[in-house]
Backbone bond lengths (Angstrom), bond angles and torsions (degrees), N, CA, C in turn:
res aa  C-N    CA-C-N  psi(-1)  N-CA   C-N-CA  omega(-1)  CA-C   N-CA-C  phi
1 X - - - 1.446 - - 1.535 109.20 -
2 X 1.309 114.59 123.90 1.462 119.33 179.57 1.522 109.48 -70.56
3 X 1.314 114.75 134.26 1.454 120.36 176.61 1.520 109.54 -132.82
4 X 1.321 115.13 140.78 1.459 122.05 178.76 1.519 108.72 -128.17
5 X 1.310 114.97 132.75 1.461 119.70 177.87 1.519 108.43 -127.96
6 X 1.312 114.78 119.83 1.461 120.42 -178.36 1.519 110.83 -98.47
7 X 1.317 114.59 154.42 1.452 120.17 170.48 1.515 108.29 -151.88
8 X 1.313 114.94 164.79 1.450 120.76 -177.43 1.512 110.11 104.73
9 X 1.304 114.97 -167.36 1.455 120.03 -178.56 1.511 111.87 91.97
10 X 1.312 114.85 179.54 1.456 120.39 -178.13 1.514 110.51 130.43
11 X 1.315 115.76 -159.05 1.458 121.39 -177.11 1.516 110.78 -108.10
12 X 1.313 115.02 143.65 1.459 121.41 -179.69 1.516 108.34 -151.35
13 X 1.312 116.55 154.53 1.454 120.06 176.16 1.522 110.06 -84.56
14 X 1.300 114.74 155.69 1.460 120.52 178.42 1.530 109.93 -54.94
15 X 1.322 114.15 138.17 1.455 119.74 -176.75 1.511 113.48 92.17
16 X 1.311 116.45 -11.62 1.458 120.85 -179.15 1.516 112.53 -83.87
17 X 1.335 114.30 -174.79 1.462 121.17 -176.74 1.519 110.62 -131.11
18 X 1.325 114.56 155.98 1.458 120.99 173.37 1.512 108.58 -149.68
19 X 1.328 115.09 157.82 1.459 121.02 175.83 1.520 108.67 -125.96
20 X 1.307 115.07 129.55 1.458 121.87 172.81 1.525 107.92 -107.02
21 X 1.314 117.20 144.93 1.451 120.22 177.14 1.522 110.31 -122.52
22 X 1.316 114.54 152.69 1.464 121.63 -179.67 1.529 107.45 -139.87
23 X 1.319 115.69 107.68 1.462 120.91 176.69 1.518 108.44 -91.67
24 X 1.328 116.33 124.52 1.461 121.00 -173.59 1.526 110.74 -121.88
25 X 1.304 115.96 143.59 1.457 119.94 179.26 1.525 110.68 -153.77
26 X 1.345 115.89 165.82 1.457 120.90 173.01 1.515 115.85 89.14
27 X 1.319 118.46 15.93 1.468 120.21 -178.09 1.524 111.01 -80.09
28 X 1.348 117.24 142.30 1.460 120.66 -178.27 1.523 113.54 -75.15
29 X 1.303 118.29 -23.44 1.468 122.73 177.29 1.514 108.17 -158.33
30 X 1.335 116.43 -175.65 1.462 119.94 -170.09 1.518 115.19 -90.12
31 X 1.326 116.93 -3.90 1.469 118.87 -179.49 1.532 109.77 -93.26
32 X 1.286 114.02 87.95 1.452 119.62 176.36 1.524 108.51 -148.29
33 X 1.314 114.77 165.21 1.459 121.14 -178.45 1.523 109.11 -119.97
34 X 1.307 114.24 144.65 1.456 121.07 169.01 1.520 106.89 -112.49
35 X 1.298 115.45 125.91 1.453 120.52 179.19 1.517 111.17 -118.75
36 X 1.295 114.94 150.12 1.467 121.17 171.64 1.529 107.63 -111.59
37 X 1.306 115.50 130.28 1.450 121.20 -180.00 1.529 108.64 -127.89
38 X 1.306 115.89 162.69 1.459 119.36 175.36 1.520 109.28 -143.09
39 X 1.323 113.19 154.26 1.450 119.30 178.35 1.519 108.64 -141.04
40 X 1.320 114.44 118.83 1.460 121.47 176.90 1.529 108.68 -94.26
41 X 1.321 118.07 157.35 1.463 120.52 -179.30 1.524 111.53 -55.85
42 X 1.316 115.58 129.40 1.453 121.08 177.87 1.513 115.08 77.94
43 X 1.316 116.49 4.41 1.467 119.68 -178.92 1.522 110.41 -120.33
44 X 1.303 114.71 160.52 1.448 120.33 177.45 1.531 110.41 -75.76
45 X 1.316 114.05 156.17 1.449 119.48 175.99 1.528 108.88 -68.61
46 X 1.307 116.73 135.19 1.454 120.69 -177.91 1.525 110.74 -132.10
47 X 1.332 113.35 150.41 1.450 118.00 178.55 1.517 109.94 -75.20
48 X 1.313 114.92 144.00 1.452 122.39 175.79 1.529 110.27 -110.14
49 X 1.323 115.81 -47.22 1.465 120.17 -176.67 1.512 109.25 -160.33
50 X 1.331 116.63 160.35 1.459 120.83 178.99 1.521 109.12 -150.71
51 X 1.329 114.58 156.62 1.455 120.65 176.62 1.520 109.66 -144.50
52 X 1.307 115.96 137.89 1.465 122.08 174.88 1.524 106.97 -88.15
53 X 1.299 116.52 125.54 1.466 119.76 -172.51 1.523 112.13 -60.93
54 X 1.319 118.91 -51.37 1.470 120.37 -173.28 1.532 111.16 -73.63
55 X 1.321 116.56 -41.49 1.462 120.05 -175.64 1.532 112.25 -82.32
56 X 1.316 116.37 -29.08 1.460 119.24 -174.96 1.516 113.74 77.80
57 X 1.316 117.13 5.10 1.463 120.36 -179.59 1.520 109.76 -73.90
58 X 1.321 114.79 144.56 1.459 120.46 -175.52 1.523 111.63 -125.56
59 X 1.310 115.07 161.03 1.455 121.71 174.47 1.515 108.79 -144.82
60 X 1.328 115.58 148.89 1.461 120.44 -177.41 1.513 110.12 -135.92
61 X 1.315 115.71 146.81 1.453 120.61 172.52 1.525 108.68 -67.44
62 X 1.317 116.13 148.61 1.464 119.82 -179.01 1.524 111.69 -57.97
63 X 1.315 116.45 -33.19 1.461 120.78 -175.82 1.528 113.09 -68.33
64 X 1.332 117.19 -17.84 1.464 119.46 -177.86 1.522 112.90 -120.97
65 X 1.319 116.46 -3.50 1.459 119.89 -178.83 1.526 109.63 -56.96
66 X 1.301 115.49 138.87 1.467 124.25 -178.76 1.522 112.74 74.31
67 X 1.333 117.97 -1.92 1.470 120.47 175.78 1.532 111.69 -116.38
68 X 1.329 116.75 -33.24 1.453 122.00 -177.67 1.527 108.78 -111.10
69 X 1.329 115.71 142.86 1.458 121.05 179.18 1.527 109.69 -141.76
70 X 1.330 116.08 138.62 1.460 121.00 174.76 1.522 108.65 -93.21
71 X 1.325 115.14 130.30 1.464 121.83 172.79 1.527 108.59 -117.11
72 X 1.316 115.91 155.34 1.467 121.07 -178.81 1.517 111.49 -123.41
73 X 1.305 114.53 144.18 1.463 121.82 166.64 1.521 105.46 -123.91
74 X 1.320 115.92 90.86 1.458 119.79 -172.80 1.531 112.19 -64.40
75 X 1.321 116.13 -31.53 1.462 118.96 -179.54 1.526 110.85 -63.02
76 X 1.319 116.56 -29.44 1.464 120.93 -179.04 1.514 112.85 -106.76
77 X 1.347 116.25 5.98 1.469 120.19 -177.64 1.527 111.12 49.78
78 X 1.300 115.43 43.91 1.454 121.06 -177.20 1.523 110.29 -125.60
79 X 1.315 114.85 137.16 1.460 121.36 173.16 1.511 109.11 -113.35
80 X 1.289 114.24 146.09 1.449 120.76 -179.42 1.522 109.51 -121.00
81 X 1.310 115.65 138.67 1.455 120.50 173.48 1.521 106.69 -106.66
82 X 1.323 115.22 105.59 1.452 121.65 177.31 1.522 108.02 -84.80
83 X 1.322 116.51 119.31 1.460 121.23 -177.73 1.521 108.42 -115.20
84 X 1.321 115.38 122.11 1.462 120.95 -178.07 1.514 109.83 -122.75
85 X 1.315 115.15 162.64 1.458 121.24 179.19 1.530 110.88 47.55
86 X 1.296 115.45 50.60 1.461 120.44 -175.91 1.515 111.92 -66.28
87 X 1.323 115.17 146.07 1.457 123.12 -178.18 1.525 109.05 -120.10
88 X 1.326 117.32 156.96 1.478 118.87 177.85 1.528 112.51 -55.85
89 X 1.315 117.77 -32.73 1.473 120.14 180.00 1.529 112.75 -72.02
90 X 1.327 117.79 -5.77 1.468 120.84 173.59 1.529 111.40 -83.19
91 X 1.316 117.36 -6.14 1.461 121.11 179.35 1.522 110.56 -62.31
92 X 1.327 115.81 124.64 1.461 121.17 -177.16 1.525 108.90 -177.67
93 X 1.315 115.30 172.12 1.460 120.76 165.79 1.528 106.56 -87.49
94 X 1.306 116.17 128.49 1.454 121.73 -178.37 1.522 109.55 -105.63
95 X 1.319 114.64 135.91 1.455 121.69 -178.78 1.530 109.79 -125.05
96 X 1.314 116.66 140.57 1.453 117.60 164.27 1.524 107.05 -99.88
97 X 1.301 115.58 150.44 1.453 121.85 -175.68 1.518 109.57 -144.56
98 X 1.315 115.76 158.82 1.458 120.81 -179.10 1.511 110.76 -128.87
99 X 1.311 113.62 144.12 1.457 121.35 177.01 1.526 107.22 -130.38
100 X 1.324 116.62 119.41 1.458 120.79 177.60 1.520 108.34 -87.99
101 X 1.311 116.13 122.29 1.465 121.86 -178.33 1.524 110.87 -93.80
102 X 1.307 115.75 167.94 1.469 120.03 168.32 1.527 107.58 -68.16
103 X 1.309 116.10 147.05 1.450 120.18 179.74 1.514 110.35 -55.42
104 X 1.349 116.19 127.87 1.455 121.12 -179.86 1.509 114.13 93.80
105 X 1.320 118.05 -10.51 1.463 120.36 179.90 1.518 110.20 -73.23
106 X 1.327 114.78 148.66 1.463 119.06 -175.45 1.524 112.81 -122.64
107 X 1.324 117.45 -6.95 1.461 119.77 -173.09 1.509 110.70 -98.93
108 X 1.332 115.29 125.03 1.458 119.71 179.07 1.518 111.90 -92.58
109 X 1.311 116.47 -55.12 1.451 119.55 177.91 1.507 113.75 84.33
110 X 1.332 117.50 154.09 1.461 122.38 -173.72 1.525 115.76 -98.29
111 X 1.313 118.39 -1.06 1.456 118.77 -172.80 1.520 112.20 -81.79
112 X 1.329 117.35 126.11 1.467 119.53 178.42 1.529 112.77 -57.96
113 X 1.309 117.29 -30.84 1.469 120.50 -176.94 1.525 112.10 -67.41
114 X 1.319 117.88 -15.94 1.466 120.99 178.93 1.526 112.62 -84.99
115 X 1.305 116.70 -8.14 1.465 121.45 -177.21 1.529 109.05 -102.07
116 X 1.320 115.28 126.01 1.463 120.72 -173.09 1.522 113.63 -96.14
117 X 1.299 116.86 -21.22 1.459 120.65 -173.82 1.523 108.89 -121.87
118 X 1.338 114.58 136.03 1.457 119.84 -173.80 1.517 111.14 -132.96
119 X 1.328 114.69 143.65 1.442 119.74 171.02 1.517 110.46 -77.85
120 X 1.301 115.20 179.93 1.466 119.87 -173.66 1.521 113.17 -79.80
121 X 1.323 117.30 -12.59 1.457 121.21 -179.31 1.515 112.18 86.28
122 X 1.326 115.14 148.56 1.459 120.09 178.67 1.528 108.50 -144.80
123 X 1.313 116.11 138.67 1.459 121.58 -176.15 1.520 110.49 -81.87
124 X 1.323 114.64 132.97 1.460 121.66 170.89 1.524 107.06 -121.25
125 X 1.318 116.16 123.46 1.456 121.49 -179.25 1.516 108.97 -122.38
126 X 1.330 115.61 124.06 1.456 121.33 -179.32 1.518 108.08 -114.62
127 X 1.304 116.36 119.88 1.467 120.67 -178.61 1.526 109.83 -101.70
128 X 1.320 113.80 148.37 1.468 118.93 -177.71 1.516 111.35 -87.68
């Protein structure tokens, strides 16, 4: 059974940084994706970043490119979302999610509906 446990989040001033972590376990094989999503009040959930576990390939939304980076600690099966130069519009609940692919698949994709497993979410608030 896939399990995701998130930590991190909180309040920060604009221009500051935060790190979110996502500890993942229970995958049947190595072809899976970890995605970070966020949802602001009144808005749809949107992808922020993703990583393919076996390949290590990453993708980022245009709105966070060059500001957010995914790091891995493979020994702990944990991914970190390093968020820098935060803006008030980054304020949202952030979720990590997992998508188990068919063996050999390489495409993760940005759609929340493709991810079956979700962490509990953590609030990030950026004040101006």
